[in-house]
C-alpha positions, 0 to 999 in steps of 0.5 A: 405937373401939369395935371391936364393930361392925367387921368381923373384917378391919378389926379384925385390920388395926387391931390389927396396925398398933397392935402394929407401932407399939408394937414400934417404941416398944420395949414389953416387954409389950403388952396387947390391952385389948379383948375383941373384938380378943382374941377375933378378932386374937390369932393374927395379933397373935402372928405380928406380935409374933414374940416381940419383946414379951410379949403379954397379952389380957383373956379368958384371965385371966378364963377362968382365974379362972372355971374355978378357981371351983367355985362358978360353975355358970351364967355370964353374959357380956355384950359387943359383938356381935363378942365374943359371936358369936365364942363365945370365952368358952363355947369356952374355959371349956367346954374346961376345965370342961364342967359350967359353963353359959355364956350369952352376950348382945350388949349393943351400945349400952353401949360407945357410951354410955360413949364418948359420955359419955351414961351419964346419958341413959336409961342405967339403962333400957338396962342393965336392958333388957339384963340382964332378958333371960330367958337371964340369969335363972338366972346366979350370975355375970356376966362384964363382957366388954368393957373399957368395962363396969367404968365401969358396974359400979355400975349393973350391981351395982345391977340385981342388988342385989349377989346375983350375982358380977360378974367384972371382967377388970381385976383378973385381967389386972393380977394375971397381968401382975405375975406374969409380969413378975416371973417373967421378971424384967422388973419395973421396980424403980424406984419413981420417977414414970414417964413416960406417953405416950398415943397415939390414931389419930384425935384428937377434942376429944370423945375428949380430954374423955372421958379423964376417964372413965379418968384423974383427972388431965388427960392429953395425947393424941398423934395417931399415924397407924396407916394 
Protein backbone atom coordinates (compact mmCIF):
# COMPACT_ATOMS: atom_id res chain seq x y z
CA UNK A 1 0.00 0.00 0.00
CA UNK A 2 -0.90 2.50 -1.20
CA UNK A 3 -2.11 1.18 -4.57
CA UNK A 4 -2.65 4.53 -6.24
CA UNK A 5 0.80 4.74 -7.85
CA UNK A 6 0.96 1.11 -9.02
CA UNK A 7 0.18 -0.26 -12.48
CA UNK A 8 -3.23 -1.81 -13.17
CA UNK A 9 -1.45 -5.13 -13.78
CA UNK A 10 0.06 -5.13 -10.28
CA UNK A 11 -3.17 -3.94 -8.66
CA UNK A 12 -5.10 -6.77 -10.31
CA UNK A 13 -2.48 -9.32 -9.26
CA UNK A 14 -2.35 -8.20 -5.62
CA UNK A 15 -6.14 -7.96 -5.37
CA UNK A 16 -6.72 -11.44 -6.74
CA UNK A 17 -4.05 -13.03 -4.55
CA UNK A 18 -5.62 -11.41 -1.48
CA UNK A 19 -9.11 -12.59 -2.47
CA UNK A 20 -7.88 -16.15 -2.97
CA UNK A 21 -6.45 -16.09 0.55
CA UNK A 22 -9.70 -14.75 2.02
CA UNK A 23 -11.75 -17.41 0.23
CA UNK A 24 -9.51 -20.07 1.80
CA UNK A 25 -10.29 -18.47 5.16
CA UNK A 26 -14.00 -19.10 4.35
CA UNK A 27 -15.04 -15.44 4.52
CA UNK A 28 -18.76 -14.97 3.85
CA UNK A 29 -18.24 -11.40 2.62
CA UNK A 30 -15.26 -9.58 1.15
CA UNK A 31 -14.91 -5.79 1.00
CA UNK A 32 -12.59 -4.17 -1.51
CA UNK A 33 -11.66 -1.43 0.96
CA UNK A 34 -9.70 0.58 -1.60
CA UNK A 35 -11.01 2.94 -4.26
CA UNK A 36 -8.18 2.14 -6.67
CA UNK A 37 -8.74 -1.62 -6.46
CA UNK A 38 -12.51 -1.09 -6.65
CA UNK A 39 -12.05 0.98 -9.81
CA UNK A 40 -9.56 -1.27 -11.59
CA UNK A 41 -10.01 -4.82 -10.27
CA UNK A 42 -13.71 -5.35 -9.56
CA UNK A 43 -14.49 -7.46 -12.64
CA UNK A 44 -11.47 -9.76 -12.22
CA UNK A 45 -12.15 -10.14 -8.48
CA UNK A 46 -15.76 -11.13 -9.24
CA UNK A 47 -14.46 -13.89 -11.50
CA UNK A 48 -12.05 -15.07 -8.81
CA UNK A 49 -14.74 -15.16 -6.11
CA UNK A 50 -17.21 -16.92 -8.44
CA UNK A 51 -20.11 -16.58 -5.95
CA UNK A 52 -18.11 -18.13 -3.08
CA UNK A 53 -18.63 -14.97 -1.01
CA UNK A 54 -20.54 -11.71 -1.14
CA UNK A 55 -18.45 -8.92 -2.67
CA UNK A 56 -18.60 -5.23 -1.77
CA UNK A 57 -16.65 -2.27 -3.07
CA UNK A 58 -16.33 1.30 -1.74
CA UNK A 59 -17.44 3.15 -4.87
CA UNK A 60 -20.95 1.88 -5.64
CA UNK A 61 -22.46 2.85 -2.23
CA UNK A 62 -21.19 6.41 -2.70
CA UNK A 63 -22.57 6.56 -6.26
CA UNK A 64 -25.96 5.35 -4.96
CA UNK A 65 -25.96 8.07 -2.28
CA UNK A 66 -24.88 10.87 -4.62
CA UNK A 67 -27.40 10.06 -7.35
CA UNK A 68 -30.26 10.05 -4.82
CA UNK A 69 -29.31 13.42 -3.29
CA UNK A 70 -31.11 16.07 -5.34
CA UNK A 71 -29.14 18.85 -3.62
CA UNK A 72 -25.87 17.81 -5.28
CA UNK A 73 -25.22 19.81 -8.45
CA UNK A 74 -21.44 19.97 -8.65
CA UNK A 75 -19.48 17.12 -7.10
CA UNK A 76 -15.76 17.16 -6.44
CA UNK A 77 -13.76 13.95 -6.12
CA UNK A 78 -10.26 13.61 -4.67
CA UNK A 79 -8.32 10.36 -4.85
CA UNK A 80 -5.19 8.60 -6.03
CA UNK A 81 -3.90 9.11 -9.54
CA UNK A 82 -5.09 5.65 -10.61
CA UNK A 83 -8.62 6.19 -9.28
CA UNK A 84 -8.96 9.63 -10.86
CA UNK A 85 -7.53 8.48 -14.21
CA UNK A 86 -10.11 5.67 -14.32
CA UNK A 87 -12.89 8.31 -14.31
CA UNK A 88 -14.95 5.75 -12.38
CA UNK A 89 -17.01 8.22 -10.31
CA UNK A 90 -17.95 10.49 -13.22
CA UNK A 91 -18.88 7.55 -15.47
CA UNK A 92 -21.00 5.76 -12.87
CA UNK A 93 -22.73 8.91 -11.58
CA UNK A 94 -23.49 10.40 -15.00
CA UNK A 95 -24.81 7.07 -16.19
CA UNK A 96 -27.62 7.55 -13.65
CA UNK A 97 -27.83 11.36 -13.44
CA UNK A 98 -26.35 13.33 -16.32
CA UNK A 99 -27.13 16.69 -14.68
CA UNK A 100 -24.51 16.29 -11.93
CA UNK A 101 -21.21 17.94 -12.81
CA UNK A 102 -18.33 15.80 -11.57
CA UNK A 103 -14.86 17.33 -11.19
CA UNK A 104 -12.04 15.02 -10.14
CA UNK A 105 -8.45 15.81 -9.17
CA UNK A 106 -5.62 13.51 -8.14
CA UNK A 107 -4.13 14.08 -4.68
CA UNK A 108 -1.30 11.52 -4.75
CA UNK A 109 0.66 12.67 -1.70
CA UNK A 110 -2.14 12.33 0.84
CA UNK A 111 -2.27 8.53 1.22
CA UNK A 112 1.50 8.37 1.62
CA UNK A 113 1.46 11.14 4.23
CA UNK A 114 -1.19 9.27 6.20
CA UNK A 115 0.59 5.91 6.00
CA UNK A 116 3.91 7.40 7.03
CA UNK A 117 2.23 9.20 9.93
CA UNK A 118 3.52 12.54 8.66
CA UNK A 119 0.24 14.40 9.13
CA UNK A 120 1.87 17.02 11.33
CA UNK A 121 4.64 17.80 8.85
CA UNK A 122 3.26 20.55 6.61
CA UNK A 123 0.15 18.43 5.96
CA UNK A 124 -2.25 21.38 6.10
CA UNK A 125 -0.22 23.18 3.45
CA UNK A 126 -0.36 20.13 1.17
CA UNK A 127 -4.09 19.61 1.77
CA UNK A 128 -4.77 23.29 1.11
CA UNK A 129 -2.70 23.26 -2.08
CA UNK A 130 -4.84 20.42 -3.46
CA UNK A 131 -8.21 21.78 -2.35
CA UNK A 132 -7.45 25.29 -3.66
CA UNK A 133 -7.31 23.89 -7.20
CA UNK A 134 -9.49 26.17 -9.37
CA UNK A 135 -11.35 23.13 -10.72
CA UNK A 136 -12.93 22.65 -7.28
CA UNK A 137 -13.97 26.28 -6.78
CA UNK A 138 -17.73 25.84 -7.32
CA UNK A 139 -18.31 22.37 -5.83
CA UNK A 140 -21.12 21.87 -3.31
CA UNK A 141 -20.01 18.37 -2.25
CA UNK A 142 -16.71 16.47 -2.08
CA UNK A 143 -16.16 12.72 -2.21
CA UNK A 144 -13.22 11.40 -0.19
CA UNK A 145 -12.25 8.99 -2.96
CA UNK A 146 -9.64 7.09 -0.96
CA UNK A 147 -10.24 5.09 2.21
CA UNK A 148 -7.24 6.78 3.83
CA UNK A 149 -8.84 10.21 3.61
CA UNK A 150 -11.38 9.92 6.46
CA UNK A 151 -8.33 10.22 8.73
CA UNK A 152 -7.88 13.80 7.51
CA UNK A 153 -11.58 14.65 7.21
CA UNK A 154 -11.27 17.19 10.04
CA UNK A 155 -8.55 19.08 8.17
CA UNK A 156 -10.62 19.01 4.97
CA UNK A 157 -13.70 20.28 6.82
CA UNK A 158 -11.56 23.02 8.33
CA UNK A 159 -10.41 24.16 4.90
CA UNK A 160 -13.99 24.45 3.65
CA UNK A 161 -15.20 25.82 7.01
CA UNK A 162 -17.98 23.21 6.86
CA UNK A 163 -19.60 25.05 3.92
CA UNK A 164 -19.72 22.01 1.63
CA UNK A 165 -20.93 18.45 2.06
CA UNK A 166 -18.08 15.99 2.70
CA UNK A 167 -18.98 12.47 1.56
CA UNK A 168 -17.20 9.73 3.50
CA UNK A 169 -17.61 6.27 1.97
CA UNK A 170 -17.27 4.48 5.34
CA UNK A 171 -20.81 5.36 6.42
CA UNK A 172 -22.39 4.31 3.13
CA UNK A 173 -20.48 1.05 2.66
CA UNK A 174 -21.26 -0.11 6.22
CA UNK A 175 -24.97 0.60 5.72
CA UNK A 176 -25.01 -1.39 2.49
CA UNK A 177 -23.16 -4.33 4.06
CA UNK A 178 -25.53 -4.52 7.02
CA UNK A 179 -28.57 -4.33 4.73
CA UNK A 180 -27.23 -7.03 2.36
CA UNK A 181 -26.15 -9.44 5.11
CA UNK A 182 -29.54 -9.04 6.77
CA UNK A 183 -31.37 -9.60 3.47
CA UNK A 184 -29.30 -12.74 2.79
CA UNK A 185 -29.82 -13.92 6.39
CA UNK A 186 -26.05 -13.89 6.98
CA UNK A 187 -25.87 -11.54 9.95
CA UNK A 188 -24.27 -13.13 13.01
CA UNK A 189 -26.87 -13.10 15.83
CA UNK A 190 -24.16 -13.69 18.46
CA UNK A 191 -23.54 -10.53 20.49
CA UNK A 192 -20.41 -11.84 22.21
CA UNK A 193 -16.95 -10.43 21.51
CA UNK A 194 -15.67 -11.72 18.18
CA UNK A 195 -12.25 -12.98 17.28
CA UNK A 196 -10.41 -10.67 14.91
CA UNK A 197 -7.51 -11.71 12.67
CA UNK A 198 -5.28 -9.17 10.93
CA UNK A 199 -2.95 -10.16 8.10
CA UNK A 200 -0.39 -8.18 6.16
CA UNK A 201 1.58 -9.24 3.09
CA UNK A 202 4.81 -7.53 4.18
CA UNK A 203 5.30 -6.94 7.91
CA UNK A 204 7.21 -3.87 9.04
CA UNK A 205 7.55 -2.24 12.45
CA UNK A 206 6.34 1.03 10.95
CA UNK A 207 3.12 -0.57 9.68
CA UNK A 208 2.55 -2.18 13.07
CA UNK A 209 3.03 1.23 14.71
CA UNK A 210 0.58 2.88 12.32
CA UNK A 211 -2.24 0.48 13.16
CA UNK A 212 -2.99 2.92 15.98
CA UNK A 213 -4.37 5.26 13.29
CA UNK A 214 -7.22 2.81 12.74
CA UNK A 215 -7.66 0.93 16.03
CA UNK A 216 -7.80 2.23 19.59
CA UNK A 217 -6.58 -1.04 21.11
CA UNK A 218 -3.28 -2.70 20.14
CA UNK A 219 -3.62 -5.37 17.45
CA UNK A 220 -1.33 -8.17 16.32
CA UNK A 221 -0.44 -8.33 12.64
CA UNK A 222 0.35 -11.69 11.05
CA UNK A 223 2.45 -11.79 7.90
CA UNK A 224 0.93 -13.75 5.02
CA UNK A 225 2.85 -14.20 1.79
CA UNK A 226 0.39 -13.70 -1.09
CA UNK A 227 2.94 -13.99 -3.87
